[in-house]
C-alpha positions in Angstrom: -59.0 76.7 43.1 -62.0 77.0 40.5 -65.8 76.1 41.4 -67.2 75.7 38.4 -64.9 72.9 36.7 -66.8 73.2 33.1 -65.9 76.4 32.9 -62.0 76.5 34.5 -59.1 74.6 34.5 -59.3 71.6 36.6 -56.3 72.3 39.1 -56.2 68.4 40.2 -55.1 67.8 37.0 -51.8 69.0 37.1 -51.9 72.3 36.0 -50.1 75.0 37.5 -51.7 78.1 37.9 -50.4 80.2 34.9 -51.5 77.1 32.9 -54.9 77.7 34.4 -54.8 81.6 33.7 -53.5 80.9 30.1 -56.7 78.7 29.6 -58.8 81.6 30.9 -57.3 83.9 28.7 -58.1 81.5 25.8 -61.3 81.3 27.2 -62.6 84.8 27.8 -60.0 87.5 26.7 -61.9 88.1 23.3 -65.3 88.7 24.8 -64.0 90.6 27.9 -62.3 92.8 25.5 -65.6 92.9 23.3 -67.3 93.8 26.4 -64.8 96.7 27.5 -64.5 97.9 24.1 -68.4 98.6 24.2 -67.9 100.3 27.2 -65.3 102.5 26.9 -64.9 103.3 22.9 -61.4 102.7 23.2 -60.0 99.3 21.6 -56.7 100.4 23.6 -57.8 101.1 26.6 -60.1 98.1 26.8 -57.2 95.8 26.0 -55.1 97.5 28.8 -58.0 97.1 31.2 -58.2 93.2 30.1 -54.6 92.7 30.6 -55.1 94.1 34.4 -58.2 91.9 34.6 -56.0 88.6 33.9 -53.1 90.0 36.0 -55.6 90.1 39.3 -56.7 86.6 38.1 -53.0 85.4 38.3 -52.3 87.4 41.7 -55.9 85.7 43.0 -57.4 82.9 40.9 -61.2 83.3 41.2 -63.3 80.4 42.5 -66.2 81.1 39.8 -64.0 82.7 36.9 -66.6 83.9 34.1 -68.5 86.2 36.5 -65.6 87.0 38.6 -63.3 88.5 35.3 -66.4 90.6 34.1 -67.3 91.6 37.5 -63.8 92.8 38.0 -63.6 94.3 34.5 -66.8 96.4 35.2 -65.2 97.8 38.1 -62.0 98.5 36.3 -64.1 100.7 33.8 -65.9 102.5 36.5 -62.8 103.2 38.2 -60.9 104.6 35.1 -64.4 106.4 34.2 -63.9 108.3 38.0 -60.0 108.7 37.5 -60.8 110.5 33.8 -63.5 112.7 35.6 -61.3 113.7 38.2 -58.2 114.7 35.9 -60.7 116.5 33.9 -60.2 114.4 30.7 -63.3 113.0 28.7 -63.5 109.0 27.7 -62.9 108.7 23.9 -66.8 107.5 22.6 -65.4 106.3 19.6 -62.2 105.4 17.5 -62.1 105.1 14.5 -61.8 101.3 13.6 -59.5 99.8 11.0 -61.9 97.7 8.7 -60.4 95.0 6.3 -61.6 96.5 3.1 -63.1 99.8 3.0 -66.7 100.2 2.5 -67.9 103.3 0.2 -67.5 106.4 2.2 -71.1 107.0 2.9 -71.4 103.3 4.4 -68.6 104.0 6.7 -70.1 107.6 8.0 -73.7 106.1 8.3 -72.1 102.9 10.2 -70.1 105.5 12.3 -73.0 107.8 13.0 -75.1 104.8 14.1 -72.3 103.5 16.3 -72.1 107.2 17.9 -76.0 107.0 18.3 -75.7 103.6 20.3 -72.8 104.7 22.0 -74.5 107.7 23.1 -77.8 105.9 23.6 -75.8 103.7 26.1 -74.1 106.9 27.9 -77.4 107.8 28.8 -78.6 104.4 30.7 -77.9 104.0 34.2 -74.9 101.8 35.5 -76.8 98.9 35.8 -79.0 98.9 32.8 -75.5 99.4 30.9 -74.0 96.7 32.8 -76.7 93.8 32.1 -77.2 94.7 28.2 -73.4 94.3 27.7 -73.2 91.0 29.9 -76.3 89.9 28.0 -74.7 90.7 24.8 -72.0 88.7 25.6 -73.6 85.4 26.4 -73.9 85.5 30.0 -77.0 83.5 31.5 -79.5 85.0 34.0 -76.8 83.3 36.8 -73.8 84.5 35.7 -75.0 88.2 35.4 -76.8 87.9 38.6 -73.2 86.8 40.2 -71.3 89.4 38.3 -73.6 92.1 39.1 -75.1 91.1 42.6 -78.9 91.8 41.6 -80.9 89.1 42.2 -81.4 86.3 39.7 -85.2 86.7 39.5 -84.6 90.5 38.7 -82.4 90.1 35.9 -85.2 89.5 33.3 -87.4 92.4 34.3 -83.9 94.6 34.6 -83.2 93.3 30.9 -86.6 94.3 29.5 -86.7 97.9 31.0 -82.9 98.4 30.0 -83.8 97.6 26.2 -86.8 99.6 26.3 -84.5 102.3 27.5 -81.9 101.8 25.1 -84.3 101.9 22.3 -86.0 105.2 23.8 -82.6 106.6 24.3 -81.4 105.4 20.3 -84.5 107.1 19.1 -84.3 110.3 20.7 -80.6 110.5 19.1 -81.8 109.8 15.8 -84.9 112.7 16.5 -82.5 114.9 17.7 -79.8 114.3 14.4 -82.9 115.1 12.2 -84.3 118.2 14.0 -80.5 119.5 13.9 -80.2 118.9 10.1 
């Protein structure tokens, strides 16, 4: 069932598919939702998409679970974005996060602005750059990024370096535009 035994439950150990999916859920749900939230900006939508990923894993258990789960998640985000555009909706870029303790209003505003700049900068990147940066932020190694995105392993380092540079440039442009507008 799973070829990567260290990352996935062992079917020969007597685990049912439900047990195996449950273990995958425990291992990957939090990082999957985190990555989906970074892509959608909407915690509820990220949770819904993650649920769909695990439903698909239950229907067709993957051979190499981590890259498979994240590839399916990225495909669902793309499909969701296309559907939103077709229906004339805009994806919500930022949703108020409920902090455990309320920071001073000026700190909260500044954090929100910075988060907005990062989201806007990410939105300016092409799909591939955005995906490799988000996967790397989730701790994926080059092999896993390659398996998830379909890029050659040898191209991952260069792609990450260029994507980081483009993200920094886009972020700086967002900040510069803020200062020009003020």
